[in-house]
Structures are given as C-alpha cells and as structure tokens.
DSSP file (Angstrom, degrees, kcal/mol; ACC not computed):
  #  RESIDUE AA STRUCTURE BP1 BP2  ACC     N-H-->O    O-->H-N    N-H-->O    O-->H-N    TCO  KAPPA ALPHA  PHI   PSI    X-CA   Y-CA   Z-CA
    1    1 A X              0   0    0      0, 0.0     2,-0.4     0, 0.0    29,-0.2   0.000 360.0 360.0 360.0 136.2   79.5  -42.2   92.7
    2    2 A X  E     -a   30   0A   0     27,-3.5    30,-1.9    26,-0.1    29,-1.4  -0.934 360.0-151.4-113.6 137.0   79.2  -40.6   89.3
    3    3 A X  E     -a   32   0A   0     -2,-0.4     2,-0.4    28,-0.2    30,-0.2  -0.933  18.8-171.3-108.4 129.6   78.1  -42.2   86.2
    4    4 A X  E     -a   33   0A   0     28,-2.5    30,-3.6    -2,-0.5     2,-0.4  -0.932   9.0-159.1-125.5 137.7   79.6  -40.6   82.9
    5    5 A X  E     -a   34   0A   0     -2,-0.4     2,-0.4    28,-0.2    30,-0.2  -0.949   4.5-161.3-119.7 137.6   78.8  -41.3   79.2
    6    6 A X  E     -a   35   0A   0     28,-2.2    30,-0.8    -2,-0.4     2,-0.0  -0.978  15.5-133.8-121.2 135.7   81.1  -40.5   76.3
    7    7 A X     >  -     0   0    0     -2,-0.4     4,-0.5    28,-0.1    29,-0.3  -0.108  31.7 -95.6 -81.0 175.1   79.9  -40.2   72.7
    8    8 A X  T >4 S+     0   0    0      1,-0.2    31,-3.2     2,-0.2     3,-0.6   0.800 119.2  55.5 -74.9 -28.7   81.4  -41.7   69.7
    9    9 A X  G >4 S+     0   0    0      1,-0.2     3,-0.7    29,-0.2    -1,-0.2   0.793 106.3  53.9 -74.6 -24.3   83.6  -38.7   68.5
   10   10 A X  G 34 S+     0   0    0     -3,-0.3    10,-0.3     1,-0.2    -1,-0.2   0.633 116.9  37.5 -79.1 -11.8   85.2  -38.6   72.0
   11   11 A X  G << S+     0   0    0     -3,-0.6    -1,-0.2    -4,-0.5    -2,-0.2   0.074  87.4 101.7-116.7  22.6   86.1  -42.3   71.6
   12   12 A X  S <  S+     0   0    0     -3,-0.7     2,-0.3    26,-0.2    29,-0.1   0.660  86.0  24.2 -90.3 -15.9   87.0  -42.4   67.8
   13   13 A X  S  > S-     0   0    0     -4,-0.2     4,-3.1     1,-0.1     5,-0.3  -0.982  80.6-108.1-146.5 153.9   90.7  -42.3   68.2
   14   14 A X  H  > S+     0   0    0     -2,-0.3     4,-2.4     1,-0.2     5,-0.2   0.916 119.2  50.3 -48.0 -47.4   93.5  -43.2   70.7
   15   15 A X  H  > S+     0   0    0      1,-0.2     4,-1.5     2,-0.2    -1,-0.2   0.929 111.2  49.9 -63.5 -41.1   94.2  -39.4   71.4
   16   16 A X  H >> S+     0   0    0      1,-0.2     4,-1.9     2,-0.2     3,-0.6   0.954 108.8  49.8 -56.6 -49.8   90.5  -38.9   72.0
   17   17 A X  H 3X S+     0   0    0     -4,-3.1     4,-3.1     1,-0.3    -1,-0.2   0.895 106.2  60.4 -61.0 -34.6   90.3  -41.9   74.4
   18   18 A X  H 3X S+     0   0    0     -4,-2.4     4,-2.0    -5,-0.3    -1,-0.3   0.897 104.8  47.6 -64.7 -34.4   93.4  -40.4   76.2
   19   19 A X  H <X S+     0   0    0     -4,-1.5     4,-2.1    -3,-0.6    -1,-0.3   0.925 108.9  52.5 -69.7 -38.8   91.5  -37.3   76.9
   20   20 A X  H  X S+     0   0    0     -4,-1.9     4,-2.6   -10,-0.3    -2,-0.2   0.947 107.2  55.0 -53.8 -52.3   88.6  -39.4   78.2
   21   21 A X  H  X S+     0   0    0     -4,-3.1     4,-2.4     1,-0.2    -1,-0.2   0.898 107.5  48.2 -48.1 -47.9   91.1  -41.2   80.5
   22   22 A X  H  X S+     0   0    0     -4,-2.0     4,-1.4     2,-0.2    -1,-0.2   0.868 108.8  54.2 -65.2 -35.4   92.2  -37.9   82.0
   23   23 A X  H  < S+     0   0    0     -4,-2.1     4,-0.5     2,-0.2    -2,-0.2   0.923 111.4  44.7 -58.8 -49.5   88.6  -36.9   82.5
   24   24 A X  H >< S+     0   0    0     -4,-2.6     3,-1.3     1,-0.2     6,-0.3   0.935 113.7  51.0 -58.7 -47.5   87.9  -40.1   84.5
   25   25 A X  H 3< S+     0   0    0     -4,-2.4    -1,-0.2     1,-0.3    -2,-0.2   0.725  97.5  67.1 -75.9 -20.5   91.1  -39.7   86.4
   26   26 A X  T 3< S+     0   0    0     -4,-1.4     2,-0.4     1,-0.2    -1,-0.3   0.691 106.4  39.9 -76.8 -10.8   90.3  -36.0   87.4
   27   27 A X    X   -     0   0    0     -3,-1.3     3,-2.0    -4,-0.5    -1,-0.2  -0.894  64.0-161.5-140.0 108.0   87.3  -37.1   89.7
   28   28 A X  T 3  S+     0   0    0     -2,-0.4   -26,-0.1     1,-0.3    -1,-0.1   0.693  91.6  69.5 -58.3 -20.2   87.6  -40.2   91.8
   29   29 A X  T 3  S+     0   0    0      1,-0.1   -27,-3.5   -28,-0.1     2,-1.5   0.687  73.4  96.5 -74.3 -14.8   83.8  -40.1   92.0
   30   30 A X  E <   +a    2   0A   0     -3,-2.0   -27,-0.1    -6,-0.3    -1,-0.1  -0.597  45.7 145.0 -73.8  88.9   83.6  -41.0   88.3
   31   31 A X  E     +     0   0A   0     -2,-1.5     2,-0.5   -29,-1.4    -1,-0.2   0.655  50.1  53.5-104.7 -15.8   83.1  -44.7   88.8
   32   32 A X  E     -a    3   0A   0    -30,-1.9   -28,-2.5    -3,-0.2     2,-0.6  -0.975  63.4-167.6-124.1 120.3   80.9  -46.0   86.1
   33   33 A X  E     -a    4   0A   0     -2,-0.5     2,-0.5   -30,-0.2   -28,-0.2  -0.895   3.0-162.0-109.8 115.7   81.9  -45.2   82.5
   34   34 A X  E     -a    5   0A   0    -30,-3.6   -28,-2.2    -2,-0.6     2,-0.3  -0.877  14.5-152.1-100.3 134.8   79.3  -45.8   79.6
   35   35 A X  E     -a    6   0A   0     -2,-0.5     2,-0.2   -30,-0.2    89,-0.2  -0.719  12.1-153.5-101.7 142.9   80.7  -45.9   76.1
   36   36 A X        -     0   0    0    -30,-0.8     2,-0.1    -2,-0.3     3,-0.1  -0.661  44.9 -90.3 -98.5 170.4   79.3  -45.2   72.7
   37   37 A X        -     0   0    0     -2,-0.2   -26,-0.2     1,-0.1    83,-0.2  -0.457  60.3 -81.5 -74.5 156.8   80.8  -47.0   69.7
   38   38 A X        -     0   0    0     81,-0.3    10,-2.5    -2,-0.1    11,-0.4  -0.408  55.9-157.1 -65.2 133.8   83.8  -45.2   68.2
   39   39 A X        -     0   0    0    -31,-3.2     2,-0.2     8,-0.2     7,-0.1   0.074  39.0 -35.6 -93.2-157.6   82.6  -42.4   65.8
   40   40 A X        -     0   0    0      1,-0.1    -1,-0.2     5,-0.1   -28,-0.2  -0.494  38.6-163.7 -74.6 130.8   84.1  -40.6   62.9
   41   41 A X  S    S-     0   0    0     -2,-0.2     2,-0.3     1,-0.2    -1,-0.1   0.763  75.3  -9.6 -83.6 -26.4   87.8  -39.9   63.1
   42   42 A X  S >  S-     0   0    0     -3,-0.0     3,-1.9     4,-0.0     2,-0.2  -0.945  95.2 -59.7-154.8 172.1   87.5  -37.3   60.3
   43   43 A X  T 3  S+     0   0    0     -2,-0.3     3,-0.1     1,-0.3    -2,-0.0  -0.454 123.2  20.5 -61.6 129.4   85.3  -35.9   57.8
   44   44 A X  T 3  S+     0   0    0      1,-0.3    -1,-0.3    -2,-0.2     2,-0.1   0.431  95.0 125.6  92.6  -3.1   84.2  -38.6   55.4
   45   45 A X    <   -     0   0    0     -3,-1.9     2,-0.5     1,-0.0    -1,-0.3  -0.252  59.2-120.2 -76.1 173.0   85.1  -41.4   57.8
   46   46 A X        -     0   0    0     -7,-0.1    -5,-0.2    -3,-0.1     2,-0.1  -0.971  21.4-123.3-118.8 127.5   82.4  -44.1   58.8
   47   47 A X     >  -     0   0    0     -2,-0.5     4,-1.5     1,-0.1     3,-0.3  -0.349  23.5-116.2 -64.3 151.3   81.3  -44.7   62.3
   48   48 A X  H  > S+     0   0    0    -10,-2.5     4,-2.0     1,-0.2     5,-0.2   0.843 116.5  57.6 -69.5 -29.7   81.8  -48.1   63.7
   49   49 A X  H  > S+     0   0    0    -11,-0.4     4,-2.1     1,-0.2    -1,-0.2   0.904 105.3  49.9 -63.5 -40.4   77.9  -48.4   64.1
   50   50 A X  H  > S+     0   0    0     -3,-0.3     4,-1.4     2,-0.2    -1,-0.2   0.796 110.5  50.2 -59.0 -34.0   77.6  -47.8   60.4
   51   51 A X  H  X S+     0   0    0     -4,-1.5     4,-1.9     2,-0.2    -2,-0.2   0.848 109.3  51.9 -71.9 -37.2   80.2  -50.5   59.8
   52   52 A X  H  X S+     0   0    0     -4,-2.0     4,-2.9     2,-0.2     5,-0.2   0.905 107.9  51.7 -65.0 -49.3   78.2  -52.9   62.1
   53   53 A X  H  X S+     0   0    0     -4,-2.1     4,-2.5     1,-0.2    -2,-0.2   0.854 109.8  48.4 -62.1 -32.3   75.1  -52.2   60.1
   54   54 A X  H  X S+     0   0    0     -4,-1.4     4,-2.7     2,-0.2     5,-0.2   0.915 111.0  52.9 -69.7 -40.1   76.9  -53.1   56.9
   55   55 A X  H  X S+     0   0    0     -4,-1.9     4,-1.9     2,-0.2    -2,-0.2   0.908 108.4  48.6 -49.7 -47.6   78.1  -56.1   58.6
   56   56 A X  H  X S+     0   0    0     -4,-2.9     4,-3.4     1,-0.2     5,-0.3   0.953 112.5  48.3 -65.9 -50.6   74.6  -57.1   59.5
   57   57 A X  H  X S+     0   0    0     -4,-2.5     4,-2.0     1,-0.2    -1,-0.2   0.885 110.4  48.8 -62.0 -35.1   73.3  -56.6   56.1
   58   58 A X  H  <>S+     0   0    0     -4,-2.7     5,-3.2     2,-0.2    -1,-0.2   0.852 112.5  51.0 -68.5 -32.5   76.0  -58.5   54.4
   59   59 A X  H ><5S+     0   0    0     -4,-1.9     3,-1.6    -5,-0.2    -2,-0.2   0.943 109.9  49.2 -69.2 -49.2   75.4  -61.3   56.9
   60   60 A X  H 3<5S+     0   0    0     -4,-3.4    -2,-0.2     1,-0.3    -1,-0.2   0.900 113.8  46.8 -52.4 -41.9   71.6  -61.2   56.1
   61   61 A X  T 3<5S-     0   0    0     -4,-2.0    -1,-0.3    -5,-0.3    -2,-0.2   0.367 112.7-122.8 -83.9   4.6   72.4  -61.4   52.4
   62   62 A X  T < 5 +     0   0    0     -3,-1.6    -3,-0.2     1,-0.1     2,-0.1   0.863  59.1 152.0  53.3  41.2   74.8  -64.2   53.0
   63   63 A X      < -     0   0    0     -5,-3.2     2,-0.3    -6,-0.1    -1,-0.1  -0.367  58.0 -83.6 -94.2 171.7   77.6  -62.2   51.5
   64   64 A X        -     0   0    0     -2,-0.1     4,-0.1     1,-0.1    -1,-0.1  -0.669  42.3-176.5 -78.0 133.5   81.4  -62.6   52.4
   65   65 A X     >  +     0   0    0     -2,-0.3     4,-1.5     1,-0.1     5,-0.1   0.170  48.2 109.4-122.0  15.8   82.0  -60.4   55.5
   66   66 A X  H  > S+     0   0    0      1,-0.2     4,-1.9     2,-0.2     3,-0.1   0.917  79.9  45.8 -50.5 -52.7   85.8  -60.9   55.8
   67   67 A X  H  > S+     0   0    0      1,-0.2     4,-2.3     2,-0.2    -1,-0.2   0.849 113.7  46.6 -67.7 -38.1   86.7  -57.5   54.8
   68   68 A X  H  > S+     0   0    0      2,-0.2     4,-2.1     1,-0.2    -1,-0.2   0.781 110.0  54.2 -77.3 -20.9   84.2  -55.7   57.0
   69   69 A X  H  X S+     0   0    0     -4,-1.5     4,-2.7     2,-0.2     5,-0.2   0.942 111.3  46.7 -70.9 -48.3   85.1  -57.9   60.0
   70   70 A X  H  X S+     0   0    0     -4,-1.9     4,-2.3     1,-0.2    -2,-0.2   0.904 112.4  50.8 -53.2 -47.9   88.8  -56.7   59.3
   71   71 A X  H  X S+     0   0    0     -4,-2.3     4,-1.0     1,-0.2    -1,-0.2   0.916 112.9  45.8 -60.4 -45.4   87.6  -53.0   59.0
   72   72 A X  H >X S+     0   0    0     -4,-2.1     4,-1.2     1,-0.2     3,-0.8   0.937 113.1  46.1 -70.4 -44.1   85.7  -53.1   62.2
   73   73 A X  H 3X S+     0   0    0     -4,-2.7     4,-2.6     1,-0.2    -1,-0.2   0.827 105.6  61.6 -69.3 -27.1   88.4  -54.8   64.3
   74   74 A X  H 3X S+     0   0    0     -4,-2.3     4,-2.0    -5,-0.2    -1,-0.2   0.782  98.9  57.5 -66.0 -23.6   91.0  -52.5   62.9
   75   75 A X  H <X S+     0   0    0     -4,-1.0     4,-1.9    -3,-0.8    -1,-0.2   0.977 113.1  38.2 -64.9 -54.4   89.1  -49.5   64.5
   76   76 A X  H  X S+     0   0    0     -4,-1.2     4,-2.9     1,-0.2    -2,-0.2   0.916 117.9  51.5 -60.7 -45.3   89.3  -51.2   68.1
   77   77 A X  H  X S+     0   0    0     -4,-2.6     4,-3.4     2,-0.2     5,-0.2   0.901 104.9  55.4 -65.1 -40.5   93.0  -52.4   67.4
   78   78 A X  H  X S+     0   0    0     -4,-2.0     4,-1.6     1,-0.2    -1,-0.2   0.964 113.7  40.9 -65.6 -45.8   94.2  -48.9   66.3
   79   79 A X  H  X S+     0   0    0     -4,-1.9     4,-0.8     2,-0.2    -1,-0.2   0.930 113.8  52.3 -64.7 -40.4   93.0  -47.4   69.5
   80   80 A X  H ><>S+     0   0    0     -4,-2.9     5,-2.3     1,-0.2     3,-1.4   0.931 108.5  52.3 -51.6 -51.2   94.2  -50.3   71.5
   81   81 A X  H ><5S+     0   0    0     -4,-3.4     3,-1.4     1,-0.3    -1,-0.2   0.803  96.8  67.1 -55.5 -32.4   97.7  -49.9   69.8
   82   82 A X  H 3<5S+     0   0    0     -4,-1.6    -1,-0.3     1,-0.3    -2,-0.2   0.882 108.5  38.6 -57.5 -35.5   97.7  -46.2   70.8
   83   83 A X  T <<5S-     0   0    0     -3,-1.4    -1,-0.3    -4,-0.8    -2,-0.2   0.231 121.1-107.8-101.6  14.0   98.0  -47.5   74.5
   84   84 A X  T < 5 +     0   0    0     -3,-1.4     2,-0.4     1,-0.3    -3,-0.2   0.714  59.4 164.4  67.8  25.6  100.3  -50.3   73.6
   85   85 A X      < -     0   0    0     -5,-2.3    -1,-0.3    -6,-0.1    -2,-0.1  -0.610  36.6-121.9 -72.5 126.6   97.7  -52.9   74.2
   86   86 A X    >>  -     0   0    0     -2,-0.4     4,-1.4     1,-0.1     3,-0.9  -0.255  13.1-119.6 -63.2 146.3   98.9  -56.2   72.6
   87   87 A X  T 34 S+     0   0    0      1,-0.2     4,-0.4     2,-0.2     3,-0.3   0.874 113.8  63.8 -51.7 -37.8   96.9  -58.0   70.0
   88   88 A X  T >4 S+     0   0    0      1,-0.2     3,-0.8     2,-0.2    -1,-0.2   0.852 102.8  48.8 -52.5 -39.3   96.6  -60.9   72.2
   89   89 A X  T X4 S+     0   0    0     -3,-0.9     3,-0.5     1,-0.3    -1,-0.2   0.800 110.4  51.9 -72.2 -29.0   94.6  -58.7   74.6
   90   90 A X  T 3X S+     0   0    0     -4,-1.4     4,-1.8    -3,-0.3     3,-0.4   0.378  82.1  95.3 -82.7  -0.5   92.5  -57.6   71.9
   91   91 A X  H <> S+     0   0    0     -3,-0.8     4,-2.2    -4,-0.4    -1,-0.2   0.743  76.4  59.2 -63.9 -30.8   91.7  -61.0   70.8
   92   92 A X  H <> S+     0   0    0     -3,-0.5     4,-2.0    -4,-0.2    -1,-0.2   0.840 105.3  50.1 -66.2 -39.5   88.4  -61.2   72.7
   93   93 A X  H  > S+     0   0    0     -3,-0.4     4,-2.1    -4,-0.2    -2,-0.2   0.926 112.7  47.9 -64.3 -42.2   87.1  -58.2   70.8
   94   94 A X  H  X S+     0   0    0     -4,-1.8     4,-2.4     1,-0.2    -2,-0.2   0.918 110.0  50.1 -61.7 -43.9   88.1  -59.8   67.5
   95   95 A X  H  X S+     0   0    0     -4,-2.2     4,-2.7     1,-0.2    -1,-0.2   0.894 110.0  52.7 -67.6 -39.7   86.5  -63.2   68.4
   96   96 A X  H  X S+     0   0    0     -4,-2.0     4,-1.0     1,-0.2    -1,-0.2   0.957 109.9  47.0 -64.0 -42.7   83.2  -61.4   69.3
   97   97 A X  H >< S+     0   0    0     -4,-2.1     3,-0.8     1,-0.2     4,-0.3   0.940 115.2  46.9 -63.4 -44.2   83.0  -59.5   66.0
   98   98 A X  H >< S+     0   0    0     -4,-2.4     3,-0.6     1,-0.2    -1,-0.2   0.896 113.2  49.2 -65.5 -42.2   83.8  -62.8   64.1
   99   99 A X  H >< S+     0   0    0     -4,-2.7     3,-1.5     1,-0.2     4,-0.4   0.524  82.6  96.8 -89.1  -4.6   81.2  -64.8   66.1
  100  100 A X  G X< S+     0   0    0     -4,-1.0     3,-1.1    -3,-0.8    -1,-0.2   0.847  82.7  49.1 -47.5 -45.6   78.3  -62.3   65.7
  101  101 A X  G <  S+     0   0    0     -3,-0.6    -1,-0.3    -4,-0.3    -2,-0.1   0.627 101.6  66.1 -75.5 -10.4   76.6  -64.1   62.8
  102  102 A X  G <  S+     0   0    0     -3,-1.5    -1,-0.2    -4,-0.2    -2,-0.2   0.584  79.3  98.1 -87.1  -5.3   76.8  -67.4   64.6
  103  103 A X  S <  S-     0   0    0     -3,-1.1     2,-0.6    -4,-0.4     8,-0.0  -0.244  83.9-107.3 -72.7 167.4   74.4  -66.4   67.4
  104  104 A X        -     0   0    0      7,-0.0     2,-0.4     2,-0.0    -1,-0.1  -0.914  37.8-171.6-104.7 117.8   70.8  -67.4   67.1
  105  105 A X        -     0   0    0     -2,-0.6     6,-0.1    -4,-0.1     4,-0.0  -0.931  28.9-136.4-113.5 126.8   68.5  -64.5   66.3
  106  106 A X  S    S-     0   0    0     -2,-0.4     2,-0.3     1,-0.1    -1,-0.1   0.880  85.9 -23.4 -48.1 -37.6   64.7  -64.7   66.3
  107  107 A X  S  > S-     0   0    0     -3,-0.0     4,-1.9     1,-0.0     5,-0.1  -0.934  77.0 -82.4-161.7 179.5   64.7  -62.7   62.9
  108  108 A X  H  > S+     0   0    0     -2,-0.3     4,-2.7     1,-0.2     5,-0.2   0.791 122.3  61.1 -67.6 -26.1   66.8  -60.2   60.8
  109  109 A X  H  > S+     0   0    0      2,-0.2     4,-2.4     1,-0.2    -1,-0.2   0.932 107.5  43.1 -68.3 -43.0   65.5  -57.2   62.9
  110  110 A X  H  > S+     0   0    0      2,-0.2     4,-2.9     1,-0.2     5,-0.2   0.892 112.6  54.7 -71.0 -35.9   67.1  -58.7   66.1
  111  111 A X  H  X S+     0   0    0     -4,-1.9     4,-2.8     2,-0.2    -2,-0.2   0.950 109.8  44.9 -53.5 -49.8   70.2  -59.6   64.2
  112  112 A X  H  X S+     0   0    0     -4,-2.7     4,-2.5     1,-0.2     5,-0.2   0.930 114.1  50.1 -70.4 -39.2   70.6  -56.0   63.0
  113  113 A X  H  X S+     0   0    0     -4,-2.4     4,-2.3    -5,-0.2    -1,-0.2   0.927 110.2  51.3 -53.4 -49.3   69.9  -54.7   66.6
  114  114 A X  H  X S+     0   0    0     -4,-2.9     4,-1.1     1,-0.2    -2,-0.2   0.901 110.5  47.9 -62.8 -43.7   72.4  -57.1   68.1
  115  115 A X  H  < S+     0   0    0     -4,-2.8     3,-0.4    -5,-0.2     4,-0.4   0.939 111.6  48.9 -66.2 -39.1   75.1  -56.1   65.7
  116  116 A X  H >< S+     0   0    0     -4,-2.5     3,-1.0     1,-0.2     4,-0.4   0.853 107.0  55.9 -64.6 -34.1   74.6  -52.4   66.3
  117  117 A X  H >X S+     0   0    0     -4,-2.3     4,-1.8     1,-0.2     3,-0.7   0.764  95.1  70.5 -74.2 -17.7   74.6  -52.8   70.1
  118  118 A X  H 3X S+     0   0    0     -4,-1.1     4,-3.3    -3,-0.4     5,-0.3   0.750  80.8  71.2 -68.1 -19.2   78.0  -54.4   69.9
  119  119 A X  H <> S+     0   0    0     -3,-1.0     4,-0.9    -4,-0.4   -81,-0.3   0.887 106.1  38.5 -67.0 -31.6   79.7  -51.3   69.0
  120  120 A X  H <> S+     0   0    0     -3,-0.7     4,-2.2    -4,-0.4    -2,-0.2   0.884 116.9  50.5 -78.6 -39.0   79.2  -50.0   72.5
  121  121 A X  H  X S+     0   0    0     -4,-1.8     4,-1.9     2,-0.2    -2,-0.2   0.903 110.7  49.0 -56.8 -48.4   79.8  -53.3   74.1
  122  122 A X  H  X S+     0   0    0     -4,-3.3     4,-2.0     1,-0.2    -1,-0.2   0.844 112.1  49.2 -65.7 -33.5   83.0  -53.8   72.3
  123  123 A X  H  X S+     0   0    0     -4,-0.9     4,-2.6    -5,-0.3    -2,-0.2   0.814 105.6  55.6 -76.3 -28.3   84.2  -50.3   73.2
  124  124 A X  H  X S+     0   0    0     -4,-2.2     4,-2.1     2,-0.2    -2,-0.2   0.886 109.9  48.1 -67.4 -36.3   83.3  -50.7   76.8
  125  125 A X  H  X S+     0   0    0     -4,-1.9     4,-1.5     2,-0.2    -2,-0.2   0.919 112.5  47.4 -60.9 -43.1   85.6  -53.8   76.7
  126  126 A X  H  X S+     0   0    0     -4,-2.0     4,-2.9     2,-0.2     5,-0.2   0.869 109.1  55.9 -64.6 -43.9   88.3  -51.9   75.0
  127  127 A X  H  X S+     0   0    0     -4,-2.6     4,-3.2     1,-0.2     5,-0.3   0.935 105.5  51.8 -54.7 -47.1   87.8  -49.0   77.6
  128  128 A X  H  X S+     0   0    0     -4,-2.1     4,-2.3     2,-0.2    -1,-0.2   0.913 110.4  46.8 -57.6 -44.4   88.4  -51.4   80.4
  129  129 A X  H  X S+     0   0    0     -4,-1.5     4,-2.5     2,-0.2    -1,-0.2   0.910 114.3  48.6 -61.8 -42.8   91.7  -52.7   78.8
  130  130 A X  H  X S+     0   0    0     -4,-2.9     4,-0.9     2,-0.2    -2,-0.2   0.927 112.6  48.0 -64.6 -41.8   92.8  -49.0   78.2
  131  131 A X  H >X>S+     0   0    0     -4,-3.2     5,-2.6    -5,-0.2     3,-1.0   0.935 112.0  48.2 -64.5 -46.9   92.0  -48.0   81.7
  132  132 A X  H ><5S+     0   0    0     -4,-2.3     3,-1.4    -5,-0.3    -1,-0.2   0.912 108.6  54.7 -65.3 -38.6   93.8  -51.0   83.2
  133  133 A X  H 3<5S+     0   0    0     -4,-2.5    -1,-0.3     1,-0.3    -2,-0.2   0.712 106.1  53.8 -63.6 -19.8   96.8  -50.3   81.0
  134  134 A X  H <<5S-     0   0    0     -3,-1.0    -1,-0.3    -4,-0.9    -2,-0.2   0.481 126.2-101.4 -94.3  -7.6   96.8  -46.8   82.4
  135  135 A X  T <<5S+     0   0    0     -3,-1.4     2,-0.7    -4,-0.5    -3,-0.2   0.443  84.1 128.1  99.2   7.7   96.9  -48.1   86.1
  136  136 A X      < -     0   0    0     -5,-2.6    -1,-0.2    -6,-0.2    -2,-0.2  -0.831  62.5-126.4 -95.4 109.0   93.1  -47.5   86.6
  137  137 A X        +     0   0    0     -2,-0.7     2,-0.3    -3,-0.1    -5,-0.1  -0.365  48.3 152.8 -57.9 129.0   91.4  -50.5   87.9
  138  138 A X        -     0   0    0    -10,-0.1     2,-0.4    -2,-0.1    -6,-0.1  -0.998  25.1-170.6-154.8 145.5   88.5  -51.2   85.6
  139  139 A X        -     0   0    0     -2,-0.3     2,-0.3    -8,-0.0   -14,-0.0  -0.999  29.7-110.6-144.7 147.7   86.3  -54.1   84.3
  140  140 A X        -     0   0    0     -2,-0.4     2,-0.5   -15,-0.1   -15,-0.1  -0.549  27.9-160.4 -76.3 136.2   83.8  -54.5   81.7
  141  141 A X        -     0   0    0     -2,-0.3     5,-0.0   -20,-0.0     2,-0.0  -0.956  14.3-136.0-117.9 115.6   80.2  -55.0   82.9
  142  142 A X     >  -     0   0    0     -2,-0.5     4,-1.9     1,-0.1     3,-0.4  -0.385  24.6-122.0 -60.7 137.9   77.7  -56.6   80.5
  143  143 A X  T  4>S+     0   0    0      1,-0.2     5,-2.7     2,-0.2     4,-0.3   0.851 114.9  50.3 -49.3 -36.7   74.4  -54.6   80.7
  144  144 A X  T >45S+     0   0    0      1,-0.2     3,-0.9     3,-0.2    -1,-0.2   0.869 106.4  54.9 -78.2 -30.9   72.5  -57.8   81.7
  145  145 A X  T 345S+     0   0    0     -3,-0.4    -1,-0.2     1,-0.2    -2,-0.2   0.859 106.0  54.3 -62.3 -39.3   75.2  -58.5   84.4
  146  146 A X  T 3<5S-     0   0    0     -4,-1.9    -1,-0.2     2,-0.1    -2,-0.2   0.526 123.6-107.7 -76.0  -5.3   74.3  -54.9   85.7
  147  147 A X  T < 5 +     0   0    0     -3,-0.9     2,-0.6    -4,-0.3    -3,-0.2   0.621  67.0 152.0  89.5  13.2   70.6  -55.8   86.0
  148  148 A X      < -     0   0    0     -5,-2.7     2,-0.4    -6,-0.2    -1,-0.3  -0.655  21.2-175.3 -79.8 124.6   69.6  -53.7   83.0
  149  149 A X        -     0   0    0     -2,-0.6    11,-3.1    11,-0.2    14,-0.3  -0.978   3.8-164.9-128.9 139.2   66.5  -55.2   81.4
  150  150 A X  E     -B  159   0B   0     -2,-0.4     2,-0.3     9,-0.3     9,-0.2  -0.783   4.6-172.6-117.6 156.0   64.9  -53.9   78.1
  151  151 A X  E     +B  158   0B   0      7,-2.1     7,-2.4    -2,-0.3     2,-0.1  -0.806  40.5  57.0-135.0-179.8   61.5  -54.5   76.5
  152  152 A X  E    S-B  157   0B   0     -2,-0.3     5,-0.2     5,-0.3     2,-0.2  -0.372  85.2 -29.2  89.9-164.8   60.1  -53.5   73.2
  153  153 A X  E >  S-B  156   0B   0      3,-0.8     3,-2.4     1,-0.2    -2,-0.1  -0.490  72.8 -83.3 -89.4 147.3   60.9  -54.0   69.6
  154  154 A X  T 3  S+     0   0    0      1,-0.3    -1,-0.2    -2,-0.2   -44,-0.1  -0.178 117.0  13.6 -44.1 137.3   64.5  -54.4   68.0
  155  155 A X  T 3  S+     0   0    0    -45,-0.1    -1,-0.3    -3,-0.1    -2,-0.1   0.599 125.3  62.2  65.0  18.9   66.1  -51.2   67.5
  156  156 A X  E <  S+B  153   0B   0     -3,-2.4    -3,-0.8    -5,-0.1     2,-0.3  -0.261  71.4 158.0-162.3  62.9   63.6  -49.4   69.6
  157  157 A X  E     -B  152   0B   0     -5,-0.2     2,-0.4    -7,-0.0    -5,-0.3  -0.603  27.1-148.8 -85.8 143.9   64.0  -50.8   73.1
  158  158 A X  E     -B  151   0B   0     -7,-2.4    -7,-2.1    -2,-0.3     2,-0.6  -0.900  24.0-112.4-115.5 150.7   63.0  -49.3   76.3
  159  159 A X  E     -B  150   0B   0     -2,-0.4    -9,-0.3    -9,-0.2   -11,-0.0  -0.693  40.7-119.1 -87.8 117.3   64.7  -49.8   79.7
  160  160 A X    >   -     0   0    0    -11,-3.1     3,-1.1    -2,-0.6   -11,-0.2  -0.156  14.3-121.9 -49.6 148.3   62.2  -51.7   82.1
  161  161 A X  T 3  S+     0   0    0      1,-0.2    -1,-0.1     2,-0.1    -2,-0.0   0.860 109.6  67.2 -61.6 -34.2   61.2  -50.0   85.2
  162  162 A X  T 3         0   0    0      1,-0.3    -1,-0.2   -14,-0.0    -2,-0.1   0.725 360.0 360.0 -60.5 -17.4   62.6  -53.0   87.3
  163  163 A X    <         0   0    0     -3,-1.1    -1,-0.3   -14,-0.3    -2,-0.1   0.519 360.0 360.0 -66.0 360.0   66.0  -51.8   86.1
C-alpha cells in the first residue's frame, strides 16, 4: 500500500484534479490519498487556506461572513462541477463551511487553527466524491477516525507517537 500526498496547486482546479485522478489510477498500490486545500489557480489568485483565515478573522471580529462563505464554497463547487458532481452531493461541504463558526472553540487560536485545517478536510471529502464519480471506490476518512492524534499548540501541532 502506498500513501500519496498532493499539494494545493495540483488540486486547485478541476483539470489539475483530473491529472491527480490519473496518477492515482496508474498504480493500484496507491490506496491512501492525502490532500492539501486547493491552492492558487493563477497568479494573483487566493489559496483556499487564505480564504479560510479571512473567514476566521471575520468570525472573530463578528463581521458578516456571507460573502467569504460563498467564495470558499465556490472553489470546491467549481472543481466538483468539472466532474459533473451535483450541488446536492456537494451540500455536505457547504454545510460544514457554514457551520464552522457554530463550533465550540477554547479560544480564537483554536478557532483559527480549526478553520485552516478544514481546507484539507473539505478537499479530502471532495476528492472522495470525485474518485467515486470516476468509478474509483473511495471514502473520506477523518484524521481522528484514522487514529491520528496530535498535541501541541493551535497552529503548531505535532503528531503523537501513539499515532
């Protein structure tokens, strides 16, 4: 079994994700896929991680976050639509984005760390949808479900030895 990791620029657009799908298909030993958040699509674009940071900052400042939520979801939606994934199948991703501020965080540092971490988590969910749409059996696995335990400070966590 091989674990493969794809960075943000390789997952920034539908056509880039299509290349990733081919890489996965080329070797049946590639069984675990780790994703980054979608990166920049072009010079001057904004990475999803940076959008999530802005979302966290607006949440902390009690500002209206409707536009940033739309912008973040649109990035995942654009990739999903490239593979003809229906909006109804993408609704879980949208709802997770909307619900991020509703979680209970010990402090603003934890909130920021959680928002940033969702770029990867949401893209992993999207990748599972994409792979299934291409006839490749896949499922999203939450890091905690996989037994990954971290310690340390928000935005500076370390993987525990027990993992």
